[in-house]
N, C-alpha and C positions, 0 to 999 in steps of 0.2 A: 623420356620415360626410362626408368631403370629396367634393364633387361636381366632376367634370371635364366640361367642355363642349367637344367637338371640333367643328371647322368644316371645311367643304370648301375646299380650296385652289384659288385662281384660277390653275390651271395654264395656261390658254389665255393669260391676260394675261402671265404670266411668260414664256411661249414667245415672245410677240410682242415683249416688251421685249428679250429676248436676241437675237432675229433682227435687230432694228434696232441692236444694239450699245449699247443704253442702259445695260445692266448688265454688270459684269465677272463673272468666274467666281466661283462661290460660295466662301466662305471658312469654315473651321471656327471661327475665332475672330478677334478684332481683331488686326491686324498689330502686332507689337511693335516699332514704329519711332516715334521721337520720343516724344511724350507724347500719344497719340491718344485717350485716354479718361480718365474720372474715376479719379484716383489712379495714373495712369501705365501703363507698358507691361505690368506684371503685375497691375495693379488693386489694389496693396497699399501705394502711397505711396512705394515705393523706386525711386530712379533707377537707370539702367543703370550698370554698374561703371565705364565710361569717363567718366562725368560728373564735373565738378569745378567747382562754382559758388563765387562769393565767400563768404567767411565774414563779411566786414564791408562795409557800405555806409551811405550816408546819402542825403539828397535831392540832394546835390551830388557824391557819390563813387560810382564803379562803377555809374552809371546810364547804360545805353546809350540808352534813350529812356523818355519818359513820354508816352503818347498819351491825350488825353481821349476818353471814350466817350459816345455818346448814350444817352439813356434810363436805365433801371435794370435791374440783374440781378445775381444772385449765383452764376450758373453759373461753374464754374472754366474757365480757358482751357485749350484743348488745342492742341497744336502738331504739325504734320505737314508734311514736305516744304517747309519754308520759310514756312509760313503759320500764323497763329493763327486759331482759330475759337472764337467764344463767342456766347451768345445774350443778348438784351436785350428789355425791354418798353419801347417808345418811345411816349410819349403822342401820340395822333393828333388834332392840331388842338384845336378847342374842343368837340368832341362830348362829350356826357354831363356828368354832375355833376362838379364840380371835385374832389370827394373820391373819385370812382370813374369816371375818364374812360375813353374808349376807348383801347386800346393796339394798336399794331402789334407783334406778337410776331415778332421778327426774328433773323436770323443776321448777325453781323458778321465779316468776313474782313479780316485785317490781314497786312501783310508782317512776318514775324517778325524780320527783320534791322533794318529802320529804323522800324517802327511805323506806317507809312502805312496808313490805312484804304483797302483795295482795293474793298470792296463792302459795302453794307448791304442785305440782302434781307428784305423783309416777307413772312413765310410765312403768317400768319393774323391776322385781326382779333379781338381780344378786346373785346366790346362792354361798355358800362357795366352793362347788366343781367346780364351774366355775369362781372362782376368783383367777386366777394364780398370781404369784408374779409379781409385777410391779417395774419399776425403781423408785428410791427414789425421782426423780424429776418429776414423772408422777402422775396421779390420775386415778380413774375409770371414771372420767367425764372430759376429756380434750378437745374433739372436741367442737367447738363453735356453738350454735344454729343459724338458719337462719330465719328471719322474711320476709315473702312475702305476702303482702296484708292481707288476713284474716287467713293465715296459719303460723305455726311455725314448722320448721323441727328440730328435736333433735336427734343427732347421738351419739351412744356410741360405735363406732368401732365394734369389733368382737361380742359385746353383742346385737347389733341391732339398728334399726332406727325407729323413730315414727314421725308422722305428727299429730298435734293438731290444734284446732282453738285458737283464742286469749284468750279464757277463760280456755284453758287446756283440753278441751274435745277431746278425741282421735278420729281422722278420720281414721287412719290406723297405723298398726305396721308391721314391717318385722324383724323377728328374725331367718330367714332361712339361713343367710350367715355367721354363726359362723365359725371361723377359729382359729387355735392355735396361740395366740399372742406371741410376744417376747417383754417384758418390758411394756405390756399394750396397750391401744389404744392411738390415737393421732390425725391423720389428720381429717380435717373438710371437709364436702362435698361442692360442688358448685352446683348452680341451674341454668340451662339454658334450654330454650324451653321445660319447664315442665318435665325436667329430672333432678333427683338428682344424681350427679356423685361423686364417692369417690374411694379411693384406699383401697384395701384389701391386704396389704403387710405384711403377717405374717411369721411364721416359714417355710412354704412351700406353693407352688402353688400361688405365688403372682399374683394379677390381678387388673384391674380397672373395676368397676361395675356402671351401670346406672339403677336407679329405676324410674318407672313412678311416678312422683310427686303427681299424683291424686289418685293412687291406692296402691302404695308401691310394685307393681309387678316388677320383674326384666325385663328390656328391652333388655339389652345386657351385656356381659362380655368380657373383652379382657385380655388374658393371657400375662404376661410379656414374651418377646421373648428370653430372655437370662437366663442362669442357674447360677445366682449369688451364691457364696459360703455362703454369709449371705443375706438372702432374705428379711429380715424385714426392713421396712421403715415406715414413719409417715407423709408423705407430703400431704398438701392441694393443689389440682390442681389449676391452674390459667386458666382463660378464656381470650382468645385474638381473635382479628379479623384480618385476613390477606387476602387482596384482596377480601374482602366481604365474606370470609368464616370463620366461628367460629371454633376455635381450642381449645381443652382441653389439656393443658400442664400438664402432670402427671409424675413427676420424681419418681423414685424408686431406688432400689439397682442396680447399674451398668448400668442404662439406664434411659433415659427420652423419653416418648412417646408423640406425638401429635395425638390426636384422634378426629375424627368427632363426635360431640354429636348426630347427627341424627341416625347413624347406628353402631357406634363403629369401623368404619374403621380407621386403623392406617395410618395417612397421612405421617408422618416421624418419624424416631427414631434415637437417637444418643447414642452411648455407651461410658461409662467412667468407672472409678474405684471409687467406693464409696458405702456406705450402711448406714442404719439408717438415711436416708435422711429426714430432718425435715423442713427447710425453704421453705416457699411458693415462687415460681418463680414470677418475675415481668417482665413486658413488657414495653419497653421504647425506643423511637426513632428507632423503627423498629427491635429491638433485644430482645430476651428472655435472662434474667439473672437468674442464679440459682447457688446454692451451692451443691457440691457433698457430703457434711457432712463427715462421718467418713471413714478412720482414719485421713488422712490428707486432709482437704477439699480444693477443687479448686473452684474458681468463674469462671463460664463459660458464655460467650456471644455467643448466637446462632442466626443465621439468620433463621427465621421460614418459609421461602418461598420454601423450598425444598420438595422432595418426596422420599419415601423409606429410605434406610440407608444413613444418611447424615453425619456420623461420620467423614469422611475424606474430606468433601466438605463445610460444613456450620458452622463449629466452627470458629468464628471470632477471639477470643482471650481467653486466660485462665490466671488465677492468683492464686498463691498458698501461698500467704503471709497473715496471719491474717484474713482468711476467716471464717465466722461463721459456727459452727455446727448446731446451733439451731435458733437464731433470723433471721427473714426475712429481706430483704434489702429494702431500699427506693431509689427512683430515682426522680430527678427534674432537668429540663433544661439539661445541658450536664454532670451531675454528678450522680454517684451511691454512696450511703452512706450505711455503714454497721457497725455493732458492733460485735466483736468476743465474744465467750463465756467467755473468760478471760479478756474482757474489753478493747480491742483495737478498737477505732473508726477510720474508714478509709473512705476516699473520693477518688474515682478513676474517670478518664475520661471514660464516657460510650462508646465512639467511639473506644478507643484504649486500655483501661485497665491500662493506666499509673497511678501510684499512685500520688495523689495530696498532701495528708497528711496522717500520721498515728499518733494518739495521744492516750496515755493511759488514759482512763476514770476511771478505777478502779472498782473492784468488779467482781462478776460472773454475766453473763447475759443469760437469757432464753427468756424473753419477746421480741416481735418484736417492733421496734420503731414506733412512729407516727410523722407525720409532720403537724404542724398547723401554718398558717400565717408565712411561711418562718422560722419556728423554729422547731428543731428536739428534740424530747423527748425520751431520753434513760433511761429506768427504770431497775435498777439492781435487783438481787435476794433478797437483804436485804431491798428493798423498797425505795432506793435513786434514784431520777430522776434527771439526768443532762440535762439541756436545753442548746443547742448550736445553733448558728446562721447557717442557711443554706448558702451554698456557698463554694468557694475554700479556704477560710481563716477560720481556726479553732478558734472559739471564744465562750467561756463558758459564758452564760448569767445568769445562776442560778443553784443551787443545792438544792434539796428539799427532806427531809428525813421523810418518814412516819414510819420508824422503824418497819416494818412488812414484813415478807417474801412475795415476789411477783414474780410469774412466768408467770402470765397471761398477755396478751397484753392489753393495754389500749383502751378505746373507747372515741369518741368525739361526742357530740350532741350540736350544737349551740355553746354557750360559756361555756360549761361544759366539764370537763375531768372526766372520770370514770375509777378508778383503783380498780381491785380486788386483795385482799391480801389473805393470807391463812385463815383468819378468818372473813373477812368483805369486804364490797364494799364501796368505797368513791365516793362522788360527789365533785369535786374541782371546785370552781367557785368564782369569786369576788362578 
């Protein structure tokens, strides 16, 4: 049985912060302005209808700026009110072993128009003894920040979470949820009803946690109900609304949970075979779509209207061909679009799972695609972005090569596309 652990809220601290004007008014969800969270204003990788970014660019064409970045990190850029926010792990001097140095886990703030670095804020120190080996495609700063009003939430997985104001002044930190990771950190939190919710799926005792967004105190924890042989996963939850009720969809190893954000109650659960789950689920035309990741990923379409264990009742269809381990999917009209890690672009019918097309794009893929103005942007790990037309007919519109390693997902703000590479961030704009 799933165990829910509830915690007393620090209401006196919250009241004190409000009285001093440190916190803004509570919000029910992240504001849909700019690209203020992972995968954009709706959390599904689709830009606002008014956006219109270039289809073609090169290192010398349609580049508004290229700004070198300190340290390392694969968090995606977020853009809000003329600023870019991203996280990075910056080596801290000569401390520690050269293969596992100390890091300053930091927030970097840039001017979104000209690329100037406005501020680099060290939020917490990751010591050598708490810097376990990570996967070669991971970093110590992979979760994406969230901008909400006057606050920025910066998450470093097992290392901790911080809330700062727009100038980088710390409002709170929580480093009490340390767990033994496998391959490092990964999943990004979601913000709903002033709760910051994220997965803690490490080597043991996997769970989903909610923090009070105003204080950083734990509100509830939900243990995974199953004993997966490989417990580690890295998934960013999705927020959906079903019959007026908000659900937090949180895949992990061998299971996906639907959780009520109010109290941590598990609404439904579905069991499958899969671990190291990375792609963020999407919700489209009344169904939840997700990938079960490793070893052999399946794409699942789930009806989220059930209660309890819905494994045998609410799985509408599954697909086991060319499903991504890492990149999240896109959905538009009656189609689901995906790119596998080895570069197979696929379009399937959302209602049935029937394959419309499979085409080799080429290269390895980790970044999640974005859709802008009926165009899909697939960026591979070498920095080549293939732009294809949305719809059931596969049509390549352009191929654009930055020639730099790229694992982070792109961001869109107005008519600009932002791509983070291993060493820099680009603003791409006509």
